N, C-alpha and C positions, 0 to 999 in steps of 0.2 A: 161228588167234588164241590159244586154248587155250594149244596148247603153245610162244610165242614167251614167254607169262608165265609159263610157266612155267621155262621155260630162264632169264629174267630174275632169278625168283624165287631158283632153285639158286646164276644167279652171285654175288648179293646175299648170299646164308646164306655161303659159299666167301670172297667177301672178309672179311664178317665176323669168319668165324671163323677167318679168317688174320689178324685185326689182335688180336684176343683171346690167340690164339697168340704174338701178337708183344709183347705190352703185358704177355704173364705170361712170358715167358721172358728179360723186360729184371729181372725182378726175384727168380727162382729162380736160386740156387748150382746149378754143374754138380758130375754126376758124372765120377771118371776112374779108371785104375789105381793102387792104393797104391804108394807106394814104400816100400824098404828103406831106413830112415833109419840104419842101420848103415854104407851104403854112401855116405852125403849128409851129410860133415862139415862141409859149408860152412854161413854165415849170409849172408841175402842182405838187405838191405833194398827194401821195395817201398812204392815214392811212387806214389800211386796217384792220380788225375786233378787234379793241382794244375795245372789251364789256365787261363787267365784268365777264360775266357766264366764259370767258374766263381765264381773268386776276388776278379774284378770285375766281378763282376756287381751293380749298384744295384739293379734290382727289386724285386716283393716276396719272391724267394727268396733274396736278398744275406743273406751272412752281418754278423753284428754284424761291423764296422771293428777294435773293438778284440781283439776273437779271434781273430779272421782274424791280424791283424799278428803277435801271440801264437803263433798257432800256421807261421804262416810263417816266421818265423825258428825254430820250435824243431826243424821238420821240414829248416831247413836247416844244422841247429847237428849232428842228425841223419845229414844228408848226409857232413858233414865228420869223425863222428867212425866212422862205419862203413867208408870210405873209410883213414883215419885207423889200424883195429885192422886192413887186411887181406881187406875182407867186399867181396862183392859187391854192387852196385849196380842196381835198374832202376828206371826211370819209365814208369808206362802212360798213355797216355789213352784219353779216350773219344767215341770219334764217332758220334752214331746212325747207320744207315745201314740199318732195316730203315724201309719208308716211313709205315705206319700211326704209330709212335716218332717220326719225324721229325712228320707233322702234328702228332700233339700235344701236341712239344714249342712246333713253332711257332704254335699256338693258346692255350698253358696258359702258356707259361715265355719266347716274343718269338725262340721256337732255339735258345738257345743248346743248343753240344752238335750242331747238324748240321752238316755238309757243305758246305764254303767257306766259314768264316768267321774269320776271322783270333785270334779267339778261343779258337780248338782250339792255340794256342801255349800251351807250358807257361808255369810262371807266371815273370815276369820276377823273379823274386830266386832262383832255382832253378840252381845251380852243375851244372849236366845236364853237362858237360866230355863225355867219351867213354862215359860210363854205354850200355847198352843201351836204348833205348826202343821202345813195346810199342804197338797200338792194338786197342783193343777196340771194341763196337759194347752191349754189354748189362753187366750191373753187376758179374759173376763176372771178376775176369781169368784168369780158367782156361780164358774161353774162347777166348784167343789162341792156337791149336798153337805160334805163335812161344816167346810166352811156355815155356810149360811146355817143348820142346825146350828153350831157354837153361837154366832149374832144369837139368835131366837133365845137357847139357850140362857144367857148372859144378859140380856134385856137392852142389846145396842140396838141404838137407835142413832147415835151420832159414827160419825168413822171419820178418822184423822189419815188422811194418806200418807206412805214416802216411798221410795224405790227407784224403780227403775224396769222400762223405758218408759219415760215418760209419756210421746208421744206412742206407746203400745198399750202394755199391761196396766200403767196408773188409769191413762186416760177410758180406756175402757172398761176395770172396775168400776171406776167414777162415773159412770152413763150406767152399767148395770145394776148401782145401789141408787143415783135419781133414780132409774125407772120401778125401782123398789117403794121408793118415798123417804131413803133414808135422806139424812144430811150430810153433806161428805164437803168436809176440807182440805185442802192439798197444799204440804208444805214444801212449796216451789223450794228454796234451797236444801232439802232431803232429799232432792231427785235428781235424777241424771237421763238423758238422752244424748242421742249420737246428731239429732234434729231439729237445731233450737231453735231456726227460722219457722218449724213444721210448731212447732211447741209452743212460740204464738197463736198460732192461727188457732190453734187447738186451746187454748186457755180462753183466750174469746168464746169458742163454742160453748165450754163447758160451762162460763161464767153466763153466761144466756140458758145452759140449761137448768143453773141452778147452785152448782159448787162457789165455793168461796176457797179464797189461796188466803197466804198467808207463809 
């Protein structure tokens, strides 16, 4: 009998350890090989997590409607401007896949961002066209191997980041990019966050790491 309870305890500890790992990974920037920016002359606009589960959310985690509409309009302007300039444009979608994160989102946020929801689609205001679209399941967009391969194929060395949430996926993607040697610019009016106080602190940290703001 003691052996059974020991096994139960070990299984419970393993499940708990996995849940902690998944939740920690969600908010940790990734690491990767540094690029040679001299061989990467192309600029890419990266639109992060502008999906209706987040932009149209009306719960306690909702964005201020006025700020949302202003940011969405600026994101659309950025997409148009970068296309006219001949730059690459990519859209990133977030779909939580790790079951501890899915459970946490269903308990804390009504399940937004979890598989099977209609709100996972990109916001209705976006002109996606034939642009590349990539999926990730944690904060840093560089967690998608397909995204990183696309950057290499298109010789991208500078990233202009817009989207949401500035305090989570935008700043984590910026840190992932900076760690790999990319030039990073964040278009502040084209970002959204529910934590402007925290964003002010993170902007200082990102500036120190080498990110520019416009």
